[in-house]
C-alpha positions as CSV (number, residue, x, y, z in Angstrom):
1,M,21.9,5.4,-43.6
2,R,20.9,7.3,-46.8
3,F,21.0,11.1,-46.9
4,A,17.2,11.1,-47.5
5,D,16.6,9.1,-44.3
6,Q,18.8,11.3,-42.2
7,Y,17.2,14.4,-43.6
8,I,13.7,13.3,-42.8
9,A,14.7,12.1,-39.4
10,Q,15.9,15.6,-38.6
11,L,12.6,17.1,-39.8
12,E,10.7,14.6,-37.6
13,R,12.5,16.0,-34.6
14,F,11.7,19.6,-35.6
15,A,8.1,18.7,-36.0
16,A,8.1,17.3,-32.5
17,R,9.0,20.7,-31.1
18,S,6.0,22.6,-32.2
19,P,3.1,22.5,-34.8
20,L,4.1,22.9,-38.4
21,P,2.3,25.1,-40.9
22,R,0.2,23.2,-43.5
23,I,0.8,23.3,-47.2
24,R,-0.7,26.4,-48.9
25,D,0.0,25.5,-52.6
26,L,2.2,24.0,-55.2
27,H,3.6,26.4,-57.8
28,L,4.7,25.1,-61.2
29,P,6.7,26.5,-64.0
30,P,5.3,26.4,-67.6
31,R,4.5,23.0,-68.9
32,V,7.1,23.3,-71.7
33,V,10.6,24.4,-70.5
34,A,12.8,26.1,-73.1
35,P,15.9,23.9,-73.4
36,A,18.1,26.9,-74.1
37,D,17.9,28.3,-70.6
38,Y,16.0,25.9,-68.3
39,K,14.6,28.8,-66.2
40,G,11.5,26.7,-65.5
41,E,13.2,23.6,-64.2
42,F,12.0,23.9,-60.5
43,C,8.7,23.8,-58.7
44,A,8.0,25.5,-55.4
45,L,6.0,24.1,-52.6
46,E,4.7,26.8,-50.3
47,L,3.7,26.5,-46.6
48,E,1.0,28.6,-44.9
49,D,3.8,30.7,-43.2
50,G,5.2,31.6,-46.6
51,S,8.1,29.2,-46.5
52,L,9.1,27.9,-50.0
53,G,10.9,24.7,-50.9
54,L,12.2,24.1,-54.4
55,S,12.7,20.8,-56.2
56,F,14.0,20.0,-59.7
57,V,11.2,18.8,-61.9
58,L,12.9,17.7,-65.2
59,I,13.2,14.1,-64.0
60,D,10.9,11.1,-64.3
61,N,8.5,13.2,-66.3
62,A,7.6,15.0,-63.0
63,L,6.6,18.4,-64.5
64,E,4.1,16.9,-66.9
65,T,2.6,14.7,-64.2
66,M,2.2,17.6,-61.8
67,H,0.5,19.7,-64.4
68,A,-1.8,16.9,-65.4
69,N,-2.7,16.0,-61.8
70,K,-2.2,19.1,-59.7
71,D,-5.7,19.1,-58.2
72,G,-5.6,15.3,-57.7
73,L,-2.5,15.6,-55.6
74,R,-4.6,17.2,-52.8
75,L,-1.7,19.2,-51.4
76,R,-3.5,22.3,-50.1
77,G,-4.0,22.0,-46.4
78,A,-1.9,18.8,-46.2
79,D,0.7,18.0,-43.6
80,P,4.1,18.9,-45.1
81,L,5.9,16.3,-43.1
82,A,3.7,13.5,-44.4
83,V,4.5,14.8,-48.0
84,A,8.2,15.1,-47.1
85,R,8.4,11.5,-46.1
86,G,7.8,10.6,-49.7
87,Y,11.3,11.9,-50.5
88,A,12.8,9.0,-48.5
89,Q,10.1,6.4,-48.9
90,G,8.6,7.0,-52.3
91,D,9.7,7.3,-55.9
92,G,8.9,9.4,-59.0
93,I,6.7,12.4,-58.3
94,S,6.3,11.4,-54.6
95,R,10.0,11.8,-54.2
96,T,10.1,15.1,-56.1
97,L,7.3,16.6,-54.1
98,G,8.7,15.1,-50.9
99,F,12.0,16.9,-51.5
100,A,10.2,20.2,-52.1
101,A,8.2,19.8,-48.9
102,A,11.4,18.9,-47.0
103,N,13.1,22.0,-48.3
104,A,10.1,24.2,-47.4
105,L,10.3,22.8,-43.8
106,T,14.0,23.6,-43.8
107,R,13.2,27.2,-44.6
108,C,10.6,27.2,-41.8
109,F,13.1,25.7,-39.4
110,F,15.8,28.3,-40.3
111,E,13.3,31.1,-39.8
112,R,12.1,29.8,-36.4
113,A,15.7,29.3,-35.3
114,G,16.6,32.9,-36.4
115,Y,19.3,31.5,-38.8
116,L,20.2,33.4,-42.0
117,P,22.8,31.7,-44.2
118,D,25.7,33.9,-45.4
119,A,25.4,35.4,-48.8
120,S,27.5,33.7,-51.5
121,A,30.4,35.8,-52.8
122,D,29.8,34.4,-56.3
123,S,27.8,31.9,-58.3
124,I,30.2,29.0,-57.8
125,G,30.5,29.1,-54.1
126,G,34.0,30.5,-53.8
127,L,35.6,27.9,-56.0
128,N,38.4,30.3,-57.0
129,P,39.8,28.2,-59.9
130,Q,43.5,28.4,-60.4
131,A,45.7,27.7,-63.4
132,G,46.9,24.1,-63.4
133,E,44.2,22.8,-61.0
134,R,42.2,19.8,-61.9
135,I,38.6,20.6,-61.1
136,G,35.5,18.4,-61.4
137,M,32.0,19.4,-62.2
138,I,29.0,17.1,-61.7
139,G,26.2,18.2,-64.1
140,L,27.1,20.7,-66.8
141,F,26.9,24.3,-65.8
142,A,27.9,25.7,-69.2
143,S,28.5,29.4,-68.1
144,L,30.4,28.3,-65.0
145,A,32.4,25.8,-67.0
146,A,33.6,28.5,-69.4
147,R,34.7,30.7,-66.4
148,I,36.7,27.8,-64.9
149,A,38.3,27.0,-68.2
150,Q,39.3,30.6,-68.7
151,A,41.1,30.6,-65.4
152,G,43.4,27.9,-66.9
153,S,42.1,25.1,-64.8
154,E,41.8,21.6,-66.2
155,L,38.1,20.9,-66.0
156,V,36.3,17.5,-66.3
157,V,32.5,17.5,-66.4
158,V,30.6,14.4,-65.5
159,E,27.1,14.1,-67.1
160,L,24.4,11.4,-67.4
161,K,23.2,12.6,-70.8
162,P,25.2,10.9,-73.7
163,E,24.4,13.7,-76.1
164,L,26.4,16.1,-74.0
165,A,29.6,14.1,-74.0
166,G,32.6,15.3,-75.9
167,D,35.3,18.0,-76.0
168,R,34.2,21.6,-75.5
169,D,36.0,24.9,-75.7
170,G,38.6,24.4,-72.9
171,Y,37.1,21.5,-71.1
172,R,35.7,18.0,-71.6
173,V,32.3,16.4,-70.8
174,T,32.4,12.7,-70.0
175,L,30.0,10.0,-68.8
176,D,32.7,8.3,-66.7
177,A,32.4,9.4,-63.0
178,G,35.8,7.7,-62.4
179,E,37.5,10.7,-63.9
180,L,36.7,12.7,-60.8
181,A,39.2,10.8,-58.9
182,G,42.1,13.2,-59.5
183,C,40.2,16.4,-58.8
184,S,41.2,18.6,-55.9
185,K,38.0,20.6,-56.1
186,V,34.5,19.6,-57.3
187,V,31.3,21.6,-57.8
188,S,28.1,19.6,-58.1
189,T,24.5,20.1,-59.0
190,S,22.0,19.3,-56.2
191,I,20.2,17.0,-58.5
192,L,22.3,14.2,-56.9
193,L,19.9,14.4,-54.0
194,L,17.0,13.5,-56.2
195,N,18.4,10.9,-58.5
196,D,20.0,9.0,-55.6
197,T,23.5,9.2,-56.9
198,L,25.0,11.2,-54.1
199,D,27.0,8.6,-52.3
200,A,28.2,7.0,-55.5
201,M,29.5,10.3,-56.8
202,L,31.2,11.2,-53.6
203,A,33.0,7.9,-53.6
204,H,34.8,9.2,-56.7
205,C,35.8,12.4,-55.0
206,R,37.8,11.2,-52.1
207,Q,40.9,13.3,-53.2
208,A,38.9,16.5,-53.3
209,R,39.7,18.9,-50.5
210,W,36.7,21.1,-51.5
211,F,33.3,19.9,-52.6
212,A,30.5,22.4,-53.2
213,M,26.9,21.4,-53.9
214,V,25.0,24.2,-55.5
215,G,21.7,25.0,-57.2
216,P,18.2,26.4,-56.4
217,S,17.0,23.2,-54.9
218,A,20.0,22.9,-52.5
219,G,17.8,24.3,-49.7
220,C,18.1,21.3,-47.5
221,L,19.5,20.8,-44.0
222,P,23.3,20.4,-44.8
223,D,24.4,18.3,-41.7
224,A,24.3,14.9,-43.4
225,L,26.1,16.4,-46.5
226,F,28.9,17.8,-44.4
227,A,29.2,14.5,-42.6
228,R,29.9,12.9,-46.1
229,G,32.6,15.3,-47.0
230,V,30.7,18.1,-48.7
231,T,32.3,21.4,-47.7
232,L,29.8,24.0,-48.9
233,V,26.1,24.1,-49.8
234,G,24.9,26.9,-52.0
235,G,21.3,27.7,-52.9
236,S,18.7,30.4,-53.5
237,W,17.0,32.3,-50.6
238,V,13.7,33.8,-51.7
239,R,13.4,37.4,-50.6
240,D,10.4,38.5,-52.5
241,R,7.7,35.7,-52.5
242,A,5.2,37.4,-54.8
243,G,7.8,38.4,-57.4
244,F,9.5,35.0,-57.2
245,L,6.3,33.0,-57.7
246,E,5.3,35.2,-60.7
247,A,8.6,34.7,-62.4
248,L,8.5,30.9,-61.7
249,R,5.0,30.6,-63.3
250,R,6.2,32.5,-66.3
251,G,9.3,30.5,-66.7
252,E,11.5,33.6,-66.3
253,S,14.6,34.3,-64.3
254,H,13.9,34.8,-60.6
255,S,17.4,36.1,-59.6
256,R,16.1,39.6,-58.7
257,Y,13.8,38.0,-56.1
258,T,16.3,35.8,-54.4
259,R,19.8,36.0,-52.9
260,K,22.4,33.3,-53.4
261,F,23.5,31.8,-50.1
262,A,26.5,29.7,-49.1
263,I,26.7,27.5,-46.0
264,A,30.2,26.4,-45.3
265,A,30.8,23.4,-43.1
266,G,33.1,25.4,-40.8
267,N,30.7,28.2,-40.2
268,Y,27.4,26.3,-39.8
269,P,26.1,26.1,-36.2
270,G,24.6,22.7,-36.8
271,F,21.2,21.2,-36.5
272,E,21.3,20.5,-32.8
273,Q,22.2,24.1,-31.9
274,L,19.5,25.5,-34.2
275,L,16.9,23.1,-33.0
276,A,17.5,24.3,-29.4
277,C,16.5,27.8,-30.7
278,T,13.2,26.8,-32.2
């Protein structure tokens, strides 16, 4: 079963426990995202209880489509679970919005269960790169790549964009996912959950004893990821709703309004235990 199907099936069970809040609004970053920093690469779908779910929008022309048709999407007052089903059953903008709705429901679920993920010790989820280690990165995080290279690790970065391929200062960017095979640690963007490449990429990482999926949109239920061998999920937990949404709309950094969290497979209570608390 695909991750998306498993994720939505869990949310269906949550919805069966008690009524869900409706959708309050969809919040979008600026129409044009500055390529130098990509601070406006995520949208936020908000529920009436204030729960926010993030989703990457620089795929399938999703951001432009949302700006052009926001009112026509008729999201205000809609059932978030119905929208979330689009993540598993739809494509394009339906999948993007569905993922945002699913992540908003996850935040709602965690709040009702009284679960607060642990704060992340650093921005790379405790990777702790060591000299001589072969480390893989799925999706180029330039600043993190530089830190890993400075530690003396051998870093290979797998990207989908041909223009990014080539040698960098201390590491290499390749289009060949097969080069992840010898990596003992891997850090990955959560965009794998949107472009449907999760299982294909994980198949190349069977030798990795540590696999972290990180990014602002990694606000999903992690059970099905842990079952696939992911060892840590790291995302952004919004602490100041108003400040966060204003920064998002302006295309500015929202780090002061969020806290980075890290859910490790060994410390996570699990969906079933949390569901019993809702």
